C-alpha positions in Angstrom: 55.3 13.6 -18.2 51.7 13.4 -19.4 50.8 11.4 -16.3 52.4 14.1 -14.1 50.6 16.9 -15.9 47.3 15.0 -15.4 48.0 14.8 -11.7 48.5 11.1 -11.6 50.9 10.2 -8.9 51.2 6.4 -9.4 51.2 4.2 -12.5 51.6 0.5 -13.0 54.8 -0.6 -14.7 55.4 -3.9 -16.4 58.7 -5.5 -17.3 58.7 -8.2 -20.0 61.3 -10.9 -19.8 61.8 -13.7 -22.2 61.5 -17.2 -20.7 65.0 -18.2 -21.6 66.3 -15.1 -19.9 64.6 -15.7 -16.6 67.7 -17.5 -15.3 69.7 -14.3 -15.5 67.5 -12.8 -12.8 67.6 -15.7 -10.4 70.0 -16.1 -7.4 73.0 -18.2 -8.2 72.4 -20.2 -5.0 68.9 -21.1 -6.2 70.2 -22.5 -9.4 72.9 -24.3 -7.6 70.5 -26.0 -5.1 68.2 -26.9 -8.0 70.9 -28.6 -10.0 72.2 -30.4 -6.9 68.7 -31.7 -6.2 68.2 -32.8 -9.8 71.5 -34.6 -9.8 70.1 -37.0 -7.2 67.8 -38.5 -9.8 68.8 -42.1 -10.8 66.1 -42.5 -13.5 66.7 -40.3 -16.5 68.8 -37.7 -14.7 69.4 -35.6 -17.9 65.9 -36.1 -19.3 64.4 -32.6 -19.8 65.7 -29.2 -20.8 64.3 -26.5 -18.6 65.1 -23.2 -20.4 64.0 -21.0 -17.5 66.6 -22.5 -15.1 69.5 -23.2 -17.6 69.0 -27.0 -17.2 70.2 -29.0 -20.1 68.5 -32.2 -21.2 67.9 -34.7 -24.0 64.3 -33.5 -24.4 64.9 -30.1 -25.8 62.4 -27.3 -25.6 62.8 -26.7 -29.4 61.1 -28.0 -31.5 58.8 -29.8 -29.0 56.9 -26.7 -27.9 57.7 -24.4 -30.8 56.6 -26.6 -33.7 55.0 -29.9 -32.5 52.9 -29.2 -29.4 50.4 -26.4 -29.0 49.5 -26.0 -25.3 47.5 -22.9 -25.9 44.4 -25.2 -25.8 45.1 -25.5 -22.0 44.4 -21.9 -21.2 42.1 -21.6 -18.2 42.0 -25.4 -17.9 43.0 -27.9 -15.2 45.9 -30.0 -16.4 47.5 -33.2 -15.1 51.0 -34.5 -16.2 51.5 -38.2 -15.7 55.2 -39.1 -15.4 56.2 -35.4 -15.3 59.9 -35.8 -14.4 61.1 -32.2 -13.8 57.9 -30.7 -15.2 59.0 -29.4 -18.6 55.4 -29.9 -20.0 53.7 -28.5 -16.9 55.9 -25.3 -17.2 54.8 -25.0 -20.8 51.1 -25.3 -19.7 51.7 -22.7 -17.0 53.2 -20.2 -19.4 50.3 -20.9 -21.8 47.8 -19.9 -19.1 46.6 -23.2 -17.6 44.4 -22.6 -14.5 45.9 -25.3 -12.4 48.5 -28.0 -13.1 49.2 -31.2 -11.2 52.4 -33.2 -11.7 52.8 -36.9 -10.8 56.1 -38.8 -10.9 57.7 -41.6 -8.9 61.1 -39.9 -8.5 61.5 -37.9 -5.3 64.4 -35.9 -6.6 62.5 -34.9 -9.7 59.4 -33.8 -7.7 61.6 -31.9 -5.2 63.3 -30.2 -8.2 59.9 -29.3 -9.7 58.8 -27.9 -6.3 61.8 -25.5 -6.3 61.0 -24.3 -9.8 57.3 -23.8 -9.0 58.1 -21.8 -5.9 60.6 -19.6 -7.6 58.2 -18.8 -10.5 55.2 -18.6 -8.2 53.5 -21.1 -10.6 50.2 -22.7 -9.9 51.8 -26.2 -10.1 51.2 -28.9 -7.5 53.9 -31.6 -7.6 53.3 -35.1 -6.2 55.1 -38.4 -5.8 53.1 -41.4 -6.9 54.0 -45.0 -7.6 52.2 -46.1 -10.8 53.0 -49.8 -10.0 50.9 -49.7 -6.8 47.4 -51.0 -6.9 46.3 -47.8 -5.1 47.7 -45.5 -7.7 44.2 -44.4 -8.9 43.0 -43.4 -5.4 46.4 -41.8 -4.7 45.9 -39.5 -7.7 42.2 -38.9 -7.0 43.1 -37.9 -3.4 45.0 -35.0 -4.9 42.8 -34.1 -7.9 39.4 -35.4 -8.9 38.6 -33.5 -12.1 40.8 -32.3 -14.9 40.4 -31.1 -18.5 43.7 -32.1 -20.1 46.2 -34.9 -19.5 49.8 -35.1 -20.6 51.1 -38.6 -21.2 54.5 -38.3 -22.9 56.8 -41.2 -23.4 55.0 -43.3 -20.7 53.1 -45.9 -22.6 56.0 -48.3 -23.2 58.4 -47.3 -20.4 60.0 -50.3 -18.8 59.7 -49.0 -15.3 55.9 -49.4 -15.3 54.8 -53.0 -15.1 51.2 -52.8 -16.4 50.5 -49.6 -18.4 47.0 -50.5 -19.8 45.0 -49.9 -16.6 46.9 -46.6 -16.1 46.0 -45.4 -19.5 42.4 -46.6 -19.0 42.3 -44.5 -15.9 43.7 -41.4 -17.6 41.3 -41.6 -20.6 38.3 -42.3 -18.3 39.0 -39.3 -16.1 40.1 -36.7 -18.6 37.4 -34.4 -19.8 38.7 -32.8 -23.0 41.9 -34.3 -24.4 45.3 -35.9 -24.0 48.7 -34.9 -25.2 50.3 -38.3 -26.0 53.8 -39.2 -27.0 55.1 -42.7 -27.8 58.6 -44.2 -27.8 61.5 -44.4 -30.3 61.8 -48.0 -31.6 61.0 -47.7 -35.3 60.0 -51.4 -35.5 57.4 -51.0 -32.7 56.4 -47.4 -32.3 54.7 -47.0 -35.6 51.5 -45.1 -36.3 49.6 -48.3 -36.8 50.8 -49.6 -33.4 49.4 -46.5 -31.6 46.2 -46.2 -33.5 45.4 -49.8 -32.6 45.9 -48.9 -29.0 43.7 -45.8 -29.4 40.9 -47.6 -31.2 39.1 -49.0 -28.2 38.8 -45.6 -26.6 36.5 -44.2 -29.3 38.2 -40.8 -29.4 36.5 -38.0 -31.2 39.7 -37.1 -33.0 43.2 -38.5 -33.2 45.7 -36.0 -34.7 49.3 -37.0 -35.5 51.4 -34.0 -34.7 54.8 -35.2 -35.9 57.8 -36.7 -34.2 59.2 -35.2 -31.0 62.8 -36.3 -30.3 62.2 -39.4 -32.5 58.9 -40.2 -30.8 55.4 -40.0 -32.4 53.2 -37.3 -30.9 49.4 -37.2 -30.9 46.6 -35.0 -29.9 43.7 -37.2 -28.6 40.3 -35.4 -28.3 37.6 -36.9 -26.2 33.9 -37.0 -27.2 31.4 -35.0 -25.3 29.0 -37.3 -23.4 26.1 -36.6 -25.6 28.1 -37.4 -28.8 27.9 -41.1 -27.9 24.1 -41.0 -28.3 22.6 -41.5 -31.7 20.3 -38.6 -32.7 17.1 -40.6 -32.8 17.9 -42.4 -29.5 18.6 -39.0 -27.8 15.4 -37.5 -29.1 13.4 -40.5 -27.9 15.0 -40.4 -24.4 14.1 -36.7 -23.9 10.7 -36.8 -25.5 9.2 -40.0 -24.1 6.8 -39.3 -21.1 7.7 -40.9 -17.8 5.9 -44.2 -17.1 5.8 -43.4 -13.3 2.5 -42.6 -11.8 2.0 -39.0 -10.8 0.3 -38.3 -7.5 -2.5 -35.6 -7.5 -2.1 -35.1 -3.8 
């Protein structure tokens, strides 16, 4: 009434809907097509729970994104998910305000399912098929996105489907600007904290934070150093203070 009395004819109205309630506002045919598309997956067909679309999976949303991972660091950032499957992590990044998200997975059915969900939500997520076992995988990814702030690398490092993981992780570390959300595997005899810290050692991360176990898998936040942090203070001062030895022309 106050708006009418003030002579305001139009006002903006907002409806707040919880993420796990979004499925109640979607067409039944959309959910049906999505589940039929997902069912075509032959590799981990029931891998991820997607709460927005009533998809059940072994990787549950809770406690992964309520207690272990904090994707709020990705707000206004460019994010790449390597081995995204249906895109559970990328959806979390989207709802946490990521600027742009790129998914890469080798399963066509998973990427097609992710495309359906992205389109329905109007999400800024670009879903791509890539074969990590091809020698061209680096260029295939760089053809899509050349610069990103955060990488998601969950349960990829020891997956049997990828023949040589080390060059892939090298590529991810080299091309990520700020940090990596990393998740290991579930074998208690192999997937120990010592095992993963030995892997991380060569990359000289600024910080390695153990976040807990997600569905039995160790989770880490890996922060990259800024470029100037690799320089010793004295060396840096010398580099910027030493005069150039090149001759200067007076002409």
